[in-house]
C-alpha positions in Angstrom: 0.0 -0.1 -0.1 1.5 3.3 -1.0 1.0 6.3 1.2 2.4 9.8 0.3 4.0 12.2 2.7 1.2 14.8 3.0 1.7 17.2 6.1 -1.2 17.6 8.4 -3.1 14.7 7.1 -4.0 11.2 8.3 -0.9 9.5 6.8 1.1 6.2 7.0 4.5 5.7 5.9 7.3 3.4 5.4 10.2 3.6 7.9 12.3 5.5 5.3 9.3 8.0 4.5 8.8 8.7 8.2 12.5 9.1 8.9 12.6 11.8 6.3 9.6 13.6 7.9 11.7 13.6 11.2 14.7 15.0 9.5 12.8 17.8 7.7 10.8 18.9 10.7 11.6 22.7 11.4 12.3 23.9 14.9 9.4 24.7 17.2 7.0 23.1 14.8 4.2 20.6 15.4 3.7 17.9 12.7 0.7 15.5 12.7 1.8 12.1 11.5 -1.0 10.0 12.2 -4.8 10.3 13.3 -7.2 7.5 13.9 -10.1 9.5 14.7 -9.6 9.2 18.5 -5.9 9.9 19.0 -3.7 12.1 17.0 0.2 11.3 17.1 2.3 14.5 16.3 6.0 15.4 16.5 7.5 18.5 17.9 11.0 19.7 17.7 11.9 22.3 20.5 14.7 24.7 19.9 15.3 25.0 23.5 16.4 21.8 25.4 16.7 21.2 29.1 20.0 21.9 30.8 20.8 18.1 31.0 20.9 18.1 27.2 23.3 21.1 27.0 25.5 20.7 24.0 23.1 18.4 22.2 22.1 19.3 18.6 18.4 20.3 18.7 17.9 19.1 15.1 18.8 15.5 16.3 16.1 15.8 18.9 12.3 15.4 18.3 9.4 14.5 20.6 6.5 12.2 20.1 3.2 13.4 21.4 -0.3 12.0 21.8 -3.7 13.9 22.1 -7.4 13.5 21.3 -10.8 14.6 22.5 -10.9 14.7 26.2 -7.2 13.5 26.3 -4.6 16.0 27.5 -1.6 16.0 25.2 1.2 13.9 26.6 4.4 12.3 25.5 4.3 8.4 25.5 7.2 6.4 26.0 8.4 2.9 25.0 6.5 1.2 27.8 3.3 2.2 26.2 4.0 -0.1 23.1 5.1 -3.0 25.4 2.0 -2.8 27.7 -0.3 -2.7 24.8 1.4 -5.8 23.3 1.3 -7.5 26.4 -2.5 -6.9 26.9 -3.3 -8.1 23.4 -1.3 -11.3 24.0 -3.2 -11.9 27.2 -6.4 -11.6 25.2 -5.4 -13.5 22.1 -2.3 -15.8 22.8 -3.3 -17.5 19.4 -2.2 -14.4 17.7 1.4 -14.4 19.1 3.2 -15.3 15.8 1.1 -12.8 13.8 1.8 -10.0 16.3 5.5 -10.9 16.3 5.6 -10.9 12.4 3.8 -7.4 12.4 6.3 -6.0 14.7 9.3 -7.4 12.9 7.9 -6.1 9.5 7.7 -2.6 11.0 11.4 -2.9 12.4 12.6 -3.9 8.8 10.9 -0.9 7.3 7.3 -1.7 6.4 4.5 0.8 6.5 2.8 0.1 9.9 -0.7 0.0 8.3 0.6 -2.8 5.9 2.3 -4.7 8.7 -1.0 -5.0 10.9 -3.4 -5.4 8.0 -3.9 -9.2 8.7 -4.8 -8.3 12.3 -7.4 -5.6 11.8 -10.2 -7.8 11.8 -9.2 -9.6 15.1 -10.8 -8.8 18.3 -8.8 -8.1 21.4 -10.6 -8.0 24.8 -7.6 -6.0 26.4 -5.4 -3.3 24.9 -4.3 0.2 25.6 -4.6 2.0 22.3 -5.9 1.0 18.8 -3.4 -1.3 17.0 -2.8 1.4 14.5 -1.5 3.8 17.2 0.7 1.0 18.7 2.1 0.3 15.4 2.7 3.9 14.6 4.3 4.5 18.0 6.6 1.5 17.5 7.9 2.9 14.2 8.5 6.4 15.6 10.4 5.0 18.6 12.7 3.1 16.2 13.3 6.2 14.3 13.9 8.1 17.6 16.7 5.5 18.5 18.2 5.6 15.0 18.2 9.4 14.6 18.6 10.8 18.0 20.9 8.6 19.9 24.0 10.5 20.3 26.6 7.6 21.3 27.9 4.7 19.5 25.4 1.9 19.7 26.4 -1.5 21.0 24.1 -2.9 18.2 24.1 -2.6 14.4 21.5 -1.5 13.5 21.2 0.4 16.8 17.3 0.0 16.7 17.7 -3.5 17.9 17.8 -2.2 21.5 14.1 -1.2 21.2 13.2 -4.2 19.0 14.9 -6.6 21.3 12.5 -5.4 24.1 9.6 -5.7 21.8 10.6 -9.2 21.0 11.1 -10.1 24.5 7.6 -8.9 25.6 6.0 -10.8 22.7 7.8 -14.0 23.4 6.5 -13.9 27.0 9.1 -16.0 28.6 9.8 -13.6 31.6 7.3 -12.2 33.9 6.1 -8.7 32.5 6.7 -6.9 35.7 10.3 -7.8 35.5 10.5 -7.0 31.8 9.1 -3.6 32.3 11.4 -2.8 35.3 14.4 -3.6 33.2 13.3 -1.6 30.3 12.6 1.4 32.4 16.0 1.2 33.9 17.5 1.2 30.4 18.8 -2.4 30.5 19.6 -4.1 27.3 17.4 -6.9 26.0 18.6 -10.6 26.2 20.9 -11.3 23.5 18.7 -14.1 22.5 16.4 -11.4 20.8 19.0 -9.5 18.8 22.2 -11.7 17.9 21.2 -13.1 14.5 20.3 -9.6 13.3 23.2 -7.7 14.9 26.0 -7.0 12.6 28.2 -6.6 15.6 27.6 -10.0 17.0 29.9 -13.0 16.3 26.9 -15.3 15.8 25.1 -12.9 13.5 23.6 -14.6 10.4 23.4 -12.8 7.2 19.9 -14.0 6.4 18.1 -15.2 9.4 14.9 -17.2 9.3 11.9 -15.1 10.0 10.9 -14.9 13.6 14.0 -16.9 14.5 13.8 -15.4 18.1 10.3 -16.5 18.9 9.7 -19.5 21.2 7.3 -22.1 20.2 
């Protein structure tokens, strides 16, 4: 499905298209990147950063915001994606592989709307946001890590830090409380969820099997 980059409209984009929107975002400017009719996702690039970011290039910084009718604007973080995925898997453990594939497709550059297309007709009893919003946020957090991280990453691509956590939540081997605490503390995901895709790892595989990290 092709989607053009149209500012201020309800849009969906591949990773590369969305990345370019981030690059082109002017200082002190809001940019709507998605709206599902209930929640709007928009970006903002402040020209003035907090003191703890002194010396950081403001053009390498951007903020992801959510707002909607009756919803005060707020900045969601990575945990929002993790919690939503966990709730969906509690509701539909039979869709574990499909959710895993959708999130990996987003990681590898797909348009989030295309990635979740096969799941749109499925019913989930528990969730935090629409699946569309969760998918869009996942893409933006991947871009945030790729574009804004100002140190050398231990991973190649550096986005494996985020994706490894997503995979860990979907796989469900560890108690969700412990997983969320480790993510909140900035701990790296277990290597079992990253190494085959990581160009810096000695056991990296050039063309790994799809969902190689997912337990049976």
